C-alpha positions as CSV (number, residue, x, y, z in Angstrom):
1,X,83.4,85.9,99.8
2,X,86.8,87.3,100.8
3,X,85.3,89.7,103.4
4,X,83.0,86.9,104.8
5,X,86.1,84.7,105.2
6,X,88.1,87.4,106.9
7,X,85.3,88.2,109.2
8,X,85.3,84.6,110.4
9,X,89.0,84.4,110.7
10,X,92.0,86.5,109.7
11,X,94.3,84.8,107.1
12,X,96.8,85.4,104.4
13,X,96.2,85.5,100.6
14,X,97.5,81.9,100.1
15,X,95.0,80.4,102.6
16,X,92.2,82.5,101.2
17,X,92.9,81.4,97.7
18,X,92.9,77.7,98.8
19,X,89.8,78.0,101.0
20,X,87.8,79.9,98.3
21,X,89.2,78.0,95.4
22,X,90.3,81.2,93.7
23,X,93.4,82.1,91.8
24,X,96.1,83.5,94.2
25,X,96.7,86.6,92.0
26,X,93.0,87.3,91.9
27,X,92.8,87.1,95.7
28,X,95.9,89.4,96.0
29,X,94.4,91.9,93.7
30,X,91.1,92.0,95.6
31,X,92.9,92.3,98.9
32,X,94.9,95.3,97.6
33,X,91.6,96.9,96.5
34,X,90.0,96.2,99.9
35,X,93.0,97.5,101.8
36,X,93.2,100.6,99.6
37,X,89.6,101.4,100.4
38,X,90.0,100.8,104.1
39,X,88.1,97.5,104.4
40,X,91.0,95.4,105.5
41,X,94.3,95.9,107.2
42,X,97.4,93.7,106.8
43,X,99.9,92.6,109.5
44,X,103.2,91.2,108.5
45,X,105.3,91.3,105.4
46,X,104.8,90.1,101.8
47,X,103.8,86.4,101.5
48,X,102.9,86.0,105.1
49,X,100.8,89.1,105.4
50,X,97.7,88.3,107.4
51,X,94.6,90.3,106.6
52,X,92.0,91.4,109.1
53,X,88.8,93.3,108.7
54,X,89.4,97.0,109.4
55,X,88.0,98.5,112.6
56,X,85.1,100.2,110.6
57,X,84.2,96.8,109.1
58,X,84.4,95.0,112.4
59,X,82.0,97.7,113.9
60,X,79.6,97.4,110.9
61,X,79.9,93.8,109.9
62,X,76.1,93.4,109.8
63,X,76.1,95.7,106.8
64,X,78.3,93.3,104.8
65,X,76.2,90.4,105.9
66,X,73.1,92.3,104.7
67,X,74.7,93.0,101.3
68,X,75.7,89.4,100.8
69,X,72.2,88.2,101.6
70,X,70.7,90.9,99.3
71,X,73.0,90.4,96.3
72,X,73.4,86.6,96.5
73,X,77.0,86.4,97.6
74,X,78.3,88.8,94.9
75,X,79.3,91.5,97.4
């Protein structure tokens, strides 16, 4: 869900948590994991950090779409 949202539009953790109806700390955790594994990049500082799909994700977005379709949105 987070990756799909960021592929549509870059946003910060607060907006993601609101749009996805998820706990802010949960979203923060998953963004750190995604960033640590090279799936997202952050621009800005702290609270206002805006997250974008990384270059490799942007180039291979169809793979994420395929995973979401295959695993029912659990990717």
